[in-house]
Steps between C-alpha positions, in 0.01 A plus 500: 500500500835374630569563868792438735579480870293359785128449429301800630158339461384692193314324217804544273693273738257220421444561129824649365833323466746554786854564376833516677586839644655684205828684509501868424324811617135596539378674187293739712730606787846398375591311820650150476277195500632264770403159636192530719350787298153450357398629163418447137680463170316748282534657157636853494578735214862558402575803288833613358576794274467415130335164576133410511370424852473134593378295794724287722419295808655613827451458875301737720455494878150418620497814719596718204212368292252538786615855572473593133142378469392641837436158658765546767446769761832480686825303488652442845846379605486170686765424762482198731142440385370849584458825310754760611224761529327303775208372289572148628500167319389483134208268579334784695557775243220670309434379148736645240807523723811309384854460629860487388807370681733746669749450215234634262410804713538731201173358359300574818240775496416513873652815653507345849692195381741704289579735788585207732714297257816704579470387865539135405 
């Protein structure tokens, strides 16, 4: 499977081909894919009226995939190296917690982080 962004230590980062960060939007959430994002280039179904469905490759954020398969418990907003909710540094977080940059706050799922982002 093709992947992009900084290596996150998963087996796919050792076995699959790393590609340049693609342009476009995430096929799961619709947000832009930007430099520094992590994710995959995956097949997705495209369907238009009066045409048979077909598969195309497109980018997806890592967090979006993990949330969709239940492997991610919470997505926090990281600012100056710390979660806005007060959880601390990512290295100390429980397994299954991920982060997004403050510019990507819309993708966060942590209520504490989302409620503090307006203060920044």
